[in-house]
N, CA, C and O of each residue as an XYZ file, in Angstrom:
956
protein
N       0.538     -1.099     -0.230
C       0.188     -0.001     -0.282
C       1.073      1.392     -0.006
O       1.902      1.703      0.849
N       0.535      2.015     -1.052
C       1.266      3.366     -1.381
C       0.878      4.349      0.191
O      -0.206      4.235      0.764
N       1.909      5.201      0.638
C       1.037      5.975      1.485
C       2.169      7.418      1.409
O       3.372      7.328      1.654
N       1.448      8.727      1.010
C       2.370     10.004      0.797
C       1.718     10.420      2.087
O       0.811      9.843      2.687
N       2.469     11.744      2.462
C       2.279     12.601      3.299
C       1.188     13.594      2.914
O       1.680     14.296      2.031
N       0.523     13.800      3.045
C      -0.679     14.887      3.056
C      -0.664     16.107      3.240
O      -1.008     16.968      2.431
N      -0.019     16.347      4.972
C      -0.074     17.753      5.740
C      -0.835     17.590      6.807
O      -1.750     16.837      7.139
N       0.099     18.986      7.534
C      -0.645     18.606      8.925
C      -1.049     20.248      9.055
O      -0.896     21.360      8.550
N      -1.760     19.400     10.263
C      -2.860     20.900     10.902
C      -2.421     20.928     12.388
O      -2.276     19.877     13.013
N      -2.203     22.201     12.971
C      -2.038     22.736     14.297
C      -2.640     24.204     14.734
O      -2.960     25.174     14.047
N      -2.662     24.000     16.004
C      -3.270     25.143     16.660
C      -2.449     26.155     16.780
O      -1.538     25.527     17.320
N      -2.144     26.969     16.723
C      -1.126     28.257     17.368
C      -1.610     28.794     19.124
O      -2.685     28.511     19.653
N      -0.546     29.568     19.730
C      -0.777     29.537     20.738
C      -1.973     30.481     20.858
O      -2.405     30.593     22.006
N      -2.519     31.098     20.023
C      -3.627     32.275     19.893
C      -4.566     31.156     19.325
O      -5.442     31.796     18.744
N      -4.826     29.918     19.195
C      -5.595     29.065     18.052
C      -6.208     29.354     17.386
O      -7.393     29.588     17.627
N      -5.631     29.473     16.177
C      -5.517     29.806     15.079
C      -5.285     28.721     14.592
O      -4.300     28.172     15.085
N      -5.919     28.043     13.627
C      -5.706     26.406     13.117
C      -5.095     26.909     11.759
O      -5.677     27.688     11.004
N      -3.853     26.369     11.540
C      -3.096     26.153     10.632
C      -2.735     24.976      9.973
O      -2.825     23.822     10.393
N      -2.302     25.395      8.860
C      -2.164     23.859      7.638
C      -0.809     24.048      6.958
O      -0.523     25.088      6.365
N       0.308     22.629      7.109
C       1.089     22.884      6.083
C       1.423     21.597      5.552
O       1.347     20.466      6.031
N       1.844     22.076      4.350
C       1.931     20.902      3.222
C       3.180     20.319      3.017
O       3.423     19.164      2.667
N       4.260     21.603      3.371
C       5.603     20.440      2.875
C       6.091     20.322      4.069
O       5.889     21.130      4.974
N       7.022     18.920      4.184
C       7.567     18.371      5.318
C       9.041     19.370      5.595
O       9.731     19.149      6.591
N       9.331     20.229      4.814
C      10.294     21.143      4.956
C       9.388     22.321      5.845
O       9.963     23.139      6.564
N       8.297     22.292      5.729
C       8.311     23.458      6.566
C       7.828     23.176      8.290
O       7.176     23.967      8.972
N       8.268     22.055      8.655
C       7.516     21.501      9.611
C       8.800     22.341     10.805
O       8.585     23.225     11.634
N      10.254     21.563     10.422
C      11.130     21.862     11.453
C      11.419     23.585     11.710
O      12.372     24.001     12.369
N      10.342     24.510     11.016
C      10.255     26.277     11.382
C       9.463     26.433     12.312
O       9.579     27.339     13.137
N       8.340     25.384     12.315
C       7.529     25.194     13.773
C       7.981     24.826     15.248
O       8.504     23.778     15.629
N       7.577     26.181     16.129
C       7.965     25.397     17.620
C       6.781     24.805     17.979
O       5.915     25.456     18.564
N       6.602     23.336     17.622
C       5.136     22.805     18.046
C       5.175     22.598     19.369
O       4.271     21.876     19.790
N       6.253     23.173     20.476
C       5.697     22.706     21.941
C       5.118     24.216     22.387
O       5.047     24.513     23.580
N       4.739     25.078     21.406
C       3.737     26.158     22.215
C       2.140     25.713     21.350
O       1.121     26.340     21.639
N       2.118     24.959     20.647
C       0.683     24.310     20.427
C      -0.454     23.677     21.064
O      -0.404     22.754     21.878
N      -1.581     24.315     20.573
C      -2.816     24.185     21.810
C      -3.387     22.752     21.347
O      -3.298     22.507     20.143
N      -3.953     21.800     22.172
C      -4.134     20.579     21.919
C      -4.873     20.979     20.217
O      -5.210     22.114     19.882
N      -4.988     19.743     19.353
C      -6.071     20.266     18.405
C      -7.429     19.142     18.209
O      -8.376     19.195     17.426
N      -7.060     18.075     19.323
C      -8.641     17.650     19.489
C      -9.006     17.532     21.436
O      -7.904     17.380     21.965
N      -9.661     17.546     22.079
C     -10.380     18.275     23.335
C     -10.327     16.630     23.910
O     -10.585     15.659     23.200
N      -9.950     16.570     25.298
C     -10.200     15.863     26.239
C     -11.676     15.506     26.864
O     -12.508     16.341     27.219
N     -11.800     14.235     26.912
C     -13.671     14.344     26.475
C     -14.082     13.425     27.576
O     -14.419     12.252     27.414
N     -14.026     14.030     28.651
C     -15.034     13.099     29.913
C     -16.388     12.619     30.011
O     -17.201     13.412     29.537
N     -16.875     11.559     30.486
C     -18.314     11.059     30.721
C     -18.073      9.774     31.763
O     -17.035      9.208     32.108
N     -19.085      9.614     32.020
C     -19.434      8.424     32.725
C     -18.871      7.159     32.362
O     -18.786      6.635     31.252
N     -18.418      6.669     33.742
C     -18.127      4.760     33.404
C     -16.785      5.102     32.004
O     -16.889      4.338     31.044
N     -15.855      5.960     31.935
C     -15.309      6.192     30.956
C     -14.027      5.230     31.478
O     -14.047      5.130     32.704
N     -13.062      4.594     30.925
C     -12.055      3.638     31.599
C     -11.022      4.398     31.598
O     -10.530      4.433     32.725
N     -10.364      5.139     30.709
C      -9.353      6.214     31.080
C      -9.727      7.273     31.943
O     -10.890      7.593     32.185
N      -8.461      7.937     32.511
C      -9.104      9.425     33.018
C      -8.489     10.763     32.696
O      -7.309     10.503     32.458
N      -8.662     11.955     32.575
C      -7.596     13.006     32.138
C      -7.319     13.743     33.400
O      -7.819     13.593     34.515
N      -6.469     14.520     33.006
C      -6.267     15.382     34.410
C      -4.698     15.982     33.605
O      -4.344     15.815     32.437
N      -4.044     16.653     34.641
C      -3.330     17.526     34.310
C      -1.944     17.053     35.077
O      -2.030     16.666     36.243
N      -0.909     17.082     34.533
C       0.409     16.939     35.407
C       1.092     18.015     35.786
O       0.860     18.875     34.937
N       1.724     18.387     36.504
C       2.361     19.246     36.974
C       3.620     19.330     36.974
O       4.231     19.458     38.035
N       4.112     19.287     36.032
C       6.211     19.346     35.611
C       6.807     20.136     37.357
O       6.665     21.209     37.944
N       7.392     19.011     37.560
C       8.253     19.397     38.869
C       9.727     20.480     37.848
O       9.933     21.680     38.034
N      10.090     20.057     37.378
C      11.317     20.664     36.714
C      11.143     21.929     35.623
O      12.148     22.529     35.242
N       9.879     22.275     35.170
C       9.343     22.918     34.072
C       8.056     23.652     35.102
O       7.451     23.100     36.021
N       7.936     24.707     34.718
C       6.877     25.872     35.481
C       5.724     25.801     34.283
O       5.555     26.714     33.475
N       4.759     24.244     34.308
C       4.649     23.991     33.400
C       3.234     22.606     33.888
O       3.472     21.640     34.614
N       2.301     22.814     33.454
C       0.979     21.695     33.766
C       0.364     21.429     32.361
O      -0.068     22.177     31.483
N       0.536     19.559     32.529
C       0.682     19.165     30.835
C      -0.728     18.391     30.953
O      -1.092     17.857     32.001
N      -1.480     18.390     29.760
C      -2.638     17.380     29.977
C      -2.420     16.353     29.633
O      -1.537     16.208     28.788
N      -3.188     15.116     30.184
C      -2.835     13.649     30.145
C      -4.386     13.094     30.320
O      -5.111     13.308     31.292
N      -4.755     12.233     28.990
C      -5.544     11.291     29.098
C      -5.836      9.965     29.266
O      -6.801      9.396     28.757
N      -4.968      9.441     30.014
C      -4.650      7.938     30.820
C      -3.683      7.794     31.600
O      -2.706      8.527     31.446
N      -3.697      6.786     32.667
C      -2.910      6.415     33.856
C      -1.149      6.238     33.066
O      -0.032      6.500     33.510
N      -1.512      5.809     32.058
C      -0.063      5.650     31.218
C       0.377      7.340     30.670
O       1.502      7.748     30.959
N      -0.174      7.859     30.219
C       0.127      8.999     30.299
C       0.593     10.055     30.925
O       1.424     10.903     30.599
N      -0.087      9.887     31.925
C       0.687     10.399     33.363
C       1.528     10.021     34.019
O       1.977     10.751     34.902
N       2.131      8.468     33.759
C       3.460      7.699     34.087
C       4.754      8.365     32.716
O       5.908      8.674     33.011
N       4.362      8.422     31.746
C       5.401      9.110     30.365
C       5.875     10.206     31.050
O       7.080     10.410     31.204
N       4.824     11.076     31.561
C       4.911     12.702     31.671
C       5.747     12.388     32.934
O       6.890     12.799     32.734
N       5.636     11.853     34.087
C       6.850     11.633     35.258
C       7.966     11.137     34.907
O       8.859     11.731     35.511
N       8.388     10.305     34.199
C       9.244      9.649     33.890
C       9.943     10.548     33.327
O      10.976     10.746     33.967
N       9.779     11.661     31.734
C      10.029     12.148     31.183
C      10.480     13.959     32.303
O      10.986     15.034     31.985
N      10.059     13.515     33.306
C       9.949     15.101     34.119
C      11.156     14.693     34.917
O      12.036     15.552     34.969
N      11.376     13.605     35.528
C      12.962     12.516     36.165
C      13.571     12.633     35.367
O      14.562     13.102     35.928
N      13.877     12.561     34.088
C      14.754     12.429     33.334
C      15.447     14.274     32.972
O      16.478     14.629     32.401
N      14.568     14.901     33.473
C      14.551     16.251     32.927
C      15.708     16.661     31.798
O      16.866     17.047     31.635
N      14.656     16.328     31.248
C      15.635     16.418     29.301
C      14.643     17.362     28.001
O      14.927     17.730     26.861
N      13.659     17.468     28.679
C      12.393     18.607     28.313
C      12.830     20.364     28.662
O      13.071     21.021     29.675
N      12.776     20.559     27.545
C      12.313     22.115     28.161
C      10.768     22.808     27.956
O      10.401     23.969     28.137
N       9.862     21.352     27.406
C       8.494     22.584     26.864
C       7.850     20.686     26.040
O       8.323     19.702     25.472
N       6.583     21.208     26.516
C       5.725     19.614     26.100
C       4.569     20.213     25.866
O       4.038     21.139     26.479
N       4.037     19.325     24.470
C       2.718     19.979     23.918
C       2.117     18.919     24.148
O       2.798     17.895     24.202
N       0.407     18.819     24.391
C      -0.275     17.621     24.014
C      -1.073     17.532     22.988
O      -1.700     18.502     22.562
N      -1.137     16.314     22.466
C      -2.092     16.764     21.114
C      -1.345     17.656     20.086
O      -2.147     18.251     19.367
N      -0.172     17.896     19.832
C       0.167     18.930     18.775
C      -0.760     19.351     17.751
O      -1.353     20.408     17.536
N      -0.710     18.015     17.074
C      -1.457     18.370     15.875
C      -1.865     17.191     15.359
O      -1.866     16.103     15.933
N      -2.334     17.527     13.869
C      -3.409     16.366     13.188
C      -2.246     15.945     11.945
O      -2.069     16.868     11.150
N      -1.583     14.915     11.720
C      -0.788     14.616     10.574
C      -1.609     13.546      9.334
O      -2.077     12.477      9.726
N      -1.722     13.935      7.885
C      -2.739     13.386      7.252
C      -1.719     12.787      5.924
O      -0.661     13.212      5.460
N      -2.557     11.646      5.589
C      -1.837     10.273      4.828
C      -2.574     10.362      3.653
O      -3.795     10.487      3.745
N      -1.851     10.303      2.187
C      -2.838     10.121      1.147
C      -2.774      8.191      1.309
O      -1.783      7.552      1.662
N      -3.719      7.796      1.047
C      -3.241      5.996      0.733
C      -4.748      5.805     -0.440
O      -5.338      6.614     -1.157
N      -4.930      4.403     -0.178
C      -6.279      3.797     -0.694
C      -7.455      4.550      0.384
O      -8.488      5.065     -0.043
N      -7.141      4.510      1.600
C      -8.318      5.465      2.123
C      -7.431      6.520      2.884
O      -6.475      6.003      3.462
N      -7.521      7.669      2.990
C      -7.069      8.943      3.933
C      -6.924      8.491      5.087
O      -7.826      7.964      5.739
N      -5.778      8.653      5.451
C      -5.052      8.152      6.591
C      -4.910      9.289      7.568
O      -4.331     10.220      7.008
N      -5.265      9.607      9.001
C      -5.351     10.702      9.740
C      -4.697     10.574     11.216
O      -5.345      9.680     11.759
N      -4.038     10.893     11.823
C      -2.890     10.496     13.731
C      -2.596     11.975     14.315
O      -1.775     12.838     14.004
N      -3.529     11.908     15.213
C      -2.953     12.797     16.505
C      -2.050     12.122     17.276
O      -2.486     11.248     18.026
N      -0.610     12.405     17.235
C       0.480     11.740     18.169
C       0.069     12.153     19.473
O      -0.853     12.958     19.340
N       0.396     11.923     20.897
C       0.164     12.392     21.859
C       0.549     13.371     22.525
O      -0.214     14.037     23.225
N       2.279     13.681     22.345
C       2.992     14.586     22.684
C       3.825     15.166     21.471
O       4.037     14.560     20.420
N       4.312     16.578     21.820
C       5.303     17.412     21.178
C       6.407     17.479     21.978
O       6.015     18.461     22.608
N       7.427     17.244     22.449
C       8.748     17.438     23.324
C       9.553     18.400     22.627
O       9.542     18.514     21.402
N      10.237     19.078     23.392
C      11.457     19.697     22.900
C      12.345     19.844     23.769
O      12.205     20.653     24.687
N      13.694     18.890     23.594
C      14.122     18.571     24.481
C      15.365     19.347     24.693
O      15.395     20.157     23.767
N      16.294     19.490     25.365
C      17.060     20.357     25.795
C      17.923     21.309     25.310
O      18.293     22.474     25.454
N      18.188     19.618     24.235
C      19.479     20.262     23.044
C      18.663     20.949     21.916
O      19.270     21.572     21.046
N      17.786     20.890     21.904
C      17.092     21.567     20.875
C      16.566     20.940     19.808
O      16.542     21.381     18.659
N      15.934     19.398     20.379
C      15.942     18.485     19.126
C      13.818     18.251     19.057
O      13.361     18.788     20.066
N      13.253     17.948     18.619
C      12.258     17.877     18.891
C      11.526     16.375     18.815
O      11.763     15.475     18.010
N      10.600     16.393     19.871
C      10.399     14.704     19.754
C       9.062     13.907     20.019
O       8.794     13.722     21.206
N       8.274     13.461     19.171
C       7.430     13.039     18.638
C       6.673     11.818     19.672
O       7.147     10.717     19.391
N       5.951     11.763     20.441
C       5.581     11.001     21.354
C       3.886      9.715     21.057
O       2.758     10.166     20.862
N       4.110      8.691     21.095
C       2.298      8.202     21.097
C       2.606      7.253     22.317
O       3.639      6.588     22.395
N       1.978      7.256     22.909
C       1.675      6.512     24.248
C       0.794      5.614     24.302
O      -0.326      5.975     24.663
N       1.022      4.125     23.953
C       0.376      2.955     23.896
C       0.621      1.679     24.689
O       1.793      1.362     24.892
N      -0.281      0.976     25.121
C       0.379     -0.142     25.613
C       0.457     -1.328     24.505
O      -0.474     -1.460     23.711
N       1.449     -2.083     24.471
C       1.802     -3.209     23.115
C       0.389     -3.905     22.940
O      -0.227     -3.963     21.876
N      -0.026     -4.428     24.163
C      -1.212     -5.305     23.935
C      -2.086     -4.654     23.111
O      -2.685     -5.391     22.328
N      -2.348     -3.414     23.057
C      -3.382     -2.725     22.365
C      -2.888     -2.005     20.737
O      -3.740     -1.380     20.107
N      -1.484     -2.166     20.175
C      -1.247     -1.836     19.454
C      -1.523     -2.393     18.303
O      -0.593     -3.110     17.934
N      -2.636     -2.358     17.395
C      -3.093     -3.459     16.212
C      -2.577     -3.024     14.959
O      -1.569     -2.327     15.081
N      -2.820     -3.149     14.218
C      -2.466     -3.488     12.608
C      -2.728     -1.927     12.295
O      -1.736     -1.387     11.807
N      -3.860     -1.073     12.470
C      -4.310      0.559     11.852
C      -3.219      0.877     13.011
O      -2.213      1.153     12.357
N      -2.950      0.965     14.123
C      -1.770      1.726     14.974
C      -0.851      1.361     14.388
O      -0.775      2.184     13.477
N       0.072      0.555     14.244
C       1.329      0.108     13.784
C       1.448      0.840     12.164
O       2.480      1.370     11.750
N       0.361      0.749     11.505
C       0.494      1.823      9.994
C       0.654      3.188     10.398
O       1.539      3.883      9.898
N      -0.088      3.595     11.214
C      -0.041      5.301     11.549
C       1.479      5.458     12.668
O       2.229      6.411     12.453
N       1.713      4.772     13.463
C       3.418      4.869     14.100
C       4.107      4.856     13.064
O       4.759      5.865     12.797
N       4.166      3.418     11.974
C       5.266      3.710     10.983
C       5.263      5.076     10.375
O       6.378      5.590     10.291
N       4.322      5.726      9.963
C       4.591      6.384      8.722
C       4.744      7.645      9.871
O       5.427      8.557      9.404
N       4.343      7.867     11.041
C       4.681      9.003     12.143
C       5.959      9.133     12.080
O       6.488     10.213     11.816
N       6.711      7.888     12.349
C       8.194      7.926     12.504
C       8.831      7.901     11.447
O       9.994      8.304     11.442
N       8.103      7.326     10.062
C       8.820      8.106      8.616
C       9.361      9.435      8.527
O      10.437      9.771      8.035
N       8.347     10.255      9.146
C       7.767     11.757      8.958
C       8.739     12.602      9.958
O       9.041     13.794      9.895
N       9.183     11.484     11.021
C      10.123     12.275     11.808
C      11.688     11.920     11.435
O      12.731     12.553     11.591
N      11.516     11.170     11.108
C      12.534     11.181     10.294
C      13.259     11.730      9.468
O      14.481     11.598      9.403
N      12.436     12.526      8.623
C      12.596     13.380      7.103
C      12.878     14.650      8.010
O      14.040     15.051      7.958
N      12.010     15.349      8.834
C      12.160     16.661      9.595
C      13.277     16.367     10.607
O      13.647     17.331     11.278
N      13.971     14.982     10.854
C      14.973     15.639     12.293
C      14.454     15.561     13.487
O      14.995     16.077     14.465
N      13.249     14.848     13.543
C      12.856     14.487     14.816
C      12.981     13.119     15.607
O      12.998     12.109     14.903
N      13.068     12.963     16.932
C      12.676     11.567     17.570
C      11.446     11.316     17.062
O      10.747     12.020     16.333
N      11.218     10.069     17.594
C      10.226      9.289     17.777
C      10.166      8.076     18.738
O      11.102      7.284     18.846
N       9.145      7.993     19.346
C       9.169      6.886     20.427
C       7.638      6.436     20.841
O       6.753      7.289     20.904
N       7.414      5.240     21.081
C       5.896      4.814     21.476
C       6.484      4.253     22.702
O       7.432      3.467     22.692
N       5.796      4.751     23.922
C       5.959      4.979     24.941
C       4.969      3.647     25.359
O       3.748      3.785     25.286
N       5.341      2.837     25.634
C       4.400      1.466     26.544
C       4.941      1.640     28.084
O       5.600      2.394     28.801
N       4.169      0.362     28.087
C       3.353      0.473     30.128
C       5.073     -0.088     30.360
O       5.719     -1.009     29.859
N       5.447      1.167     31.550
C       6.949      1.017     31.914
C       6.912     -0.241     33.221
O       5.897     -0.771     33.674
N       7.912     -0.421     33.508
C       8.533     -1.774     34.989
C       7.868     -1.276     35.639
O       7.677     -0.096     35.346
N       7.142     -1.803     36.845
C       6.114     -1.110     37.844
C       7.348     -0.926     38.964
O       7.303      0.179     39.504
N       8.535     -1.865     39.459
C       9.141     -1.518     40.423
C      10.155     -0.297     39.932
O      10.794      0.185     40.868
N      10.362      0.171     38.888
C      10.777      1.933     38.192
C      10.374      2.801     38.377
O      10.845      3.873     38.757
N       8.727      2.244     37.960
C       7.622      3.619     38.070
C       7.104      4.184     39.482
O       6.704      5.291     39.845
N       7.277      2.994     40.099
C       6.933      2.932     41.892
C       7.951      3.677     42.403
O       7.462      4.683     42.917
N       9.274      3.656     42.515
C      10.376      4.273     42.714
C      10.303      6.057     42.104
O      10.514      6.920     42.956
N      10.099      6.368     41.103
C      10.054      7.648     40.439
C       8.643      8.336     40.909
O       8.317      9.482     40.599
N       7.928      7.516     41.641
C       6.859      8.442     42.049
C       7.023      8.541     43.638
O       6.429      9.381     44.314
N       8.000      7.476     44.210
C       8.325      8.006     45.611
C       9.534      8.940     45.514
O       9.657      9.104     46.728
N      10.664      9.784     44.909
C      11.208     10.175     44.545
C      10.555     11.528     44.524
O      10.827     12.450     45.293
N       9.410     11.550     43.286
C       8.603     12.798     43.043
C       8.258     13.283     44.024
O       8.538     14.478     43.931
N       7.655     13.018     45.248
C       6.835     13.041     46.885
C       8.138     13.953     47.536
O       8.147     15.041     48.111
N       8.728     13.434     47.339
C      10.534     14.163     47.844
C      10.893     15.286     46.890
O      11.887     15.793     47.409
N      10.706     15.734     46.132
C      10.673     16.744     45.130
C      11.065     18.135     45.582
O      11.687     18.944     44.893
N      10.595     18.336     46.915
C      10.402     19.394     46.840
C      10.755     19.909     48.255
O      10.475     21.018     48.708
N      11.573     18.671     49.018
C      12.239     18.142     50.261
C      13.546     19.756     50.788
O      14.345     20.263     50.000
N      13.405     20.060     51.833
C      14.697     21.322     52.149
C      15.673     20.275     52.012
O      15.667     19.291     52.752
N      16.629     20.474     50.966
C      17.948     19.853     51.738
C      18.764     20.622     52.491
O      19.737     19.967     52.863
N      18.772     21.734     52.868
C      19.305     22.579     53.850
C      21.003     22.626     53.457
O      21.533     23.061     52.435
N      21.720     21.917     54.852
C      23.102     23.137     53.908
C      23.636     22.503     53.138
O      23.541     21.277     53.085
N      24.384     23.279     52.296
C      24.919     22.884     51.047
C      26.317     21.600     51.041
O      26.521     20.728     50.196
N      27.112     21.912     52.322
C      28.839     21.475     52.852
C      27.803     19.829     53.583
O      28.397     18.751     53.577
N      26.335     19.899     54.127
C      26.608     18.640     54.625
C      25.862     17.313     53.351
O      26.001     16.103     53.526
N      24.956     18.054     51.908
C      24.922     17.733     50.921
C      26.430     16.836     50.486
O      26.951     15.721     50.503
N      26.614     18.093     50.148
C      28.094     17.960     49.483
C      28.765     17.073     50.266
O      29.308     16.250     49.530
N      29.084     16.749     51.967
C      29.565     15.652     52.501
C      28.473     14.342     52.428
O      29.102     13.301     52.237
N      27.444     14.189     52.499
C      26.565     13.328     52.144
C      26.920     12.735     50.801
O      27.129     11.522     50.830
N      27.016     13.247     49.802
C      27.091     12.881     48.361
C      28.684     12.101     48.452
O      28.906     11.092     47.783
N      29.490     12.568     49.151
C      30.818     11.956     49.043
C      30.715     10.710     49.955
O      31.457      9.812     49.557
N      30.121     10.448     50.888
C      29.975      9.172     51.819
C      29.290      8.019     50.254
O      29.305      6.796     50.390
N      28.838      8.576     49.113
C      28.000      7.262     48.374
C      28.912      7.930     46.905
O      28.386      8.623     46.034
N      30.743      7.397     46.945
C      30.845      7.648     46.152
C      31.185      6.319     45.804
O      31.828      6.100     44.777
N      30.821      5.420     46.552
C      30.478      3.984     46.355
C      29.263      3.559     46.256
O      28.585      4.518     46.624
N      28.579      2.717     45.987
C      27.688      2.049     46.063
C      27.987      1.651     47.688
O      28.984      1.135     48.193
N      26.277      2.258     48.503
C      26.226      2.353     49.983
C      25.097      2.080     50.013
O      24.526      2.580     49.044
N      24.155      1.278     50.928
C      22.694      1.076     51.002
C      22.420      2.140     51.981
O      23.045      2.701     52.880
N      21.019      2.213     51.360
C      20.149      3.974     52.175
C      20.421      3.336     53.538
O      20.760      4.262     54.275
N      20.428      2.441     54.063
C      20.526      2.337     55.524
C      21.157      2.678     56.116
O      20.904      3.214     57.196
N      22.835      2.397     55.363
C      23.980      2.914     55.693
C      24.135      4.026     55.566
O      24.768      4.699     56.379
N      23.491      4.579     54.310
C      23.795      6.019     54.408
C      23.095      6.854     55.480
O      23.648      7.763     56.098
N      21.715      6.430     55.658
C      21.227      7.310     56.751
C      21.918      6.959     57.513
O      22.301      8.061     57.906
N      22.637      6.009     58.320
C      23.285      6.072     59.737
C      24.750      6.614     59.823
O      25.306      6.891     60.885
N      25.433      6.759     58.307
C      26.394      7.477     58.734
C      26.270      8.865     58.563
O      27.250      9.518     58.919
N      24.925      9.725     57.923
C      24.445     10.829     58.142
C      24.668     11.750     59.227
O      24.983     12.929     59.385
N      24.201     10.117     60.322
C      24.197     11.351     61.578
C      25.629     11.960     62.315
O      25.701     12.703     63.293
N      26.838     11.324     61.420
C      28.161     12.155     61.704
C      27.975     13.117     61.485
O      28.546     13.933     62.207
N      27.128     13.625     60.436
C      27.151     15.086     60.169
C      25.756     15.866     60.681
O      25.079     16.555     59.918
N      25.429     15.641     62.124
C      24.075     15.956     62.370
C      22.791     16.233     61.736
O      22.013     17.184     61.810
N      22.789     14.999     61.014
C      21.477     14.720     59.586
C      21.039     13.978     60.674
O      21.911     13.304     61.222
N      19.375     13.898     61.349
C      18.187     12.776     61.785
C      18.304     12.087     60.619
O      18.630     12.485     59.501
N      17.929     10.758     61.102
C      17.450      9.645     60.256
C      16.400     10.042     59.092
O      16.654      9.941     57.891
N      15.229     10.490     59.613
C      14.311     11.148     58.544
C      14.502     12.454     57.435
O      14.012     12.594     56.314
N      15.501     13.425     58.288
C      16.383     14.796     57.391
C      16.842     13.493     56.563
O      16.249     13.506     55.484
N      17.826     12.186     56.703
C      18.805     11.660     55.475
C      17.875     11.644     54.703
O      17.592     12.476     53.840
N      17.140     10.301     55.092
C      16.209      9.894     54.429
C      15.308     10.737     53.597
O      14.775     10.149     52.656
N      15.062     11.858     53.740
C      14.184     12.541     52.654
C      15.111     13.295     51.734
O      14.696     13.540     50.601
N      16.712     13.822     52.201
C      17.633     14.420     51.166
C      17.588     13.468     50.496
O      17.304     13.632     49.309
N      17.854     12.091     51.011
C      18.166     11.217     49.487
C      17.267     10.842     48.510
O      17.434     10.627     47.310
N      16.591     10.809     48.995
C      15.082     10.815     47.674
C      15.008     11.748     47.056
O      15.008     11.720     45.825
N      14.929     12.786     47.733
C      15.417     14.459     47.124
C      16.696     14.087     45.582
O      16.532     14.274     44.376
N      17.914     13.507     46.368
C      18.645     13.554     45.569
C      18.406     12.445     44.443
O      18.884     12.545     43.313
N      17.853     11.700     44.743
C      17.385     10.329     43.401
C      16.999     10.589     42.547
O      17.274     10.083     41.458
N      15.798     11.965     42.877
C      15.008     12.619     42.003
C      15.678     13.869     41.520
O      14.853     14.644     41.036
N      16.571     14.191     41.503
C      17.510     15.555     41.011
C      18.631     14.347     40.028
O      19.253     14.713     39.031
N      18.677     12.943     40.577
C      19.846     12.562     39.738
C      20.865     13.358     40.088
O      21.255     14.321     39.428
N      21.376     12.930     41.263
C      22.895     13.404     41.953
C      22.956     12.334     42.431
O      23.986     12.077     43.055
N      21.912     11.310     42.336
C      22.170     10.419     43.188
C      21.577      8.882     42.330
O      20.516      9.089     41.742
N      21.893      8.024     42.249
C      21.582      6.841     41.021
C      21.329      5.626     42.336
O      21.730      5.431     43.483
N      20.328      4.942     41.255
C      20.426      3.267     42.088
C      19.576      2.335     41.292
O      18.573      2.923     40.887
N      19.634      0.959     40.892
C      19.245      0.220     40.310
C      17.505      0.289     40.917
O      17.015     -0.020     42.004
N      16.850      0.895     39.525
C      15.657      0.980     39.946
C      14.764     -0.355     38.915
O      13.691     -0.038     38.401
N      15.276     -1.667     38.723
C      15.098     -2.482     38.361
C      14.424     -3.442     39.068
O      13.835     -4.396     38.561
N      14.528     -3.134     40.522
C      13.835     -4.099     41.408
C      13.319     -2.954     42.459
O      13.749     -1.806     42.572
N      12.253     -3.607     43.209
C      11.393     -2.615     44.416
C      12.802     -2.049     45.144
O      13.767     -2.795     45.314
N      12.795     -0.693     45.533
C      13.265     -0.347     46.734
C      13.225     -0.683     47.892
O      12.234     -1.282     48.311
N      14.451     -0.341     48.836
C      14.319     -0.680     50.402
C      15.670     -0.340     51.018
O      16.745     -0.192     50.436
N      15.403     -0.250     52.267
C      16.408     -0.252     53.207
C      17.719     -0.450     52.726
O      18.643      0.332     52.950
N      17.831     -1.729     51.913
C      19.081     -2.252     51.841
C      19.344     -2.456     50.376
O      19.982     -3.334     49.796
N      18.326     -0.850     49.689
C      18.706     -0.799     47.971
C      20.414      0.421     48.403
O      20.743      1.361     49.127
N      20.977     -0.510     47.334
C      22.633      0.875     47.091
C      22.180      1.963     46.418
O      21.281      1.997     45.577
N      22.757      2.729     46.776
C      22.915      4.066     46.376
C      24.182      4.541     45.823
O      25.177      3.978     46.281
N      24.411      5.614     44.783
C      25.520      5.954     44.575
C      26.020      7.542     43.781
O      25.236      7.955     42.927
N      26.952      8.170     43.988
C      26.349      9.243     42.993
C      26.705      9.345     41.103
O      27.450      8.870     40.247
N      26.372      9.631     41.155
C      26.326     10.120     39.497
C      27.518     10.147     38.885
O      27.598     10.481     37.703
């Protein structure tokens, strides 16, 4: 089946609908400022739910319409690689035997200036139709010079750890010298319990030390093996 790009529609920050037909035009548009091209609809007994994710690392609230989309935003926030995010940023259209249209879930502007287009879909819900539009979206992104990914269901222990870290994202770190000393203690992999115990040598209480450790894990100044469930024996170390 032959598929050719037919154009892109988007809403600018003033909600004006604009159309682009040439691939070369796409790279010049700041789609991270685009308004959503389709509505987030609520209704009784809806299986998914929508809301706003408040990015810790950006002064920004981003719409999501499923739990999985909120998890993607959480992970993106923790990775701290984005400067701006737009939900439902544009409609893509292709000519084929039958017209094909697709609105990706997110456009992300990365800190290095690259664009990232994201679709969020569990693997078990990717049917032949979805595979087609995802493949065409990937090909278009390659032509423009954007990155593209399909975000599937994350590993449970990993995402649970990120949820804990985010809860401590506003924990007050306190004295810079003490934080530097604590990071020095973790230059080699050290269990959380051991690091908390060691922190008492610099007059950090157990509760404060744990809060600081999780805040530093959110900031990625400490790291850990997040492929398994975290506990007091989990080893952490400086990045």
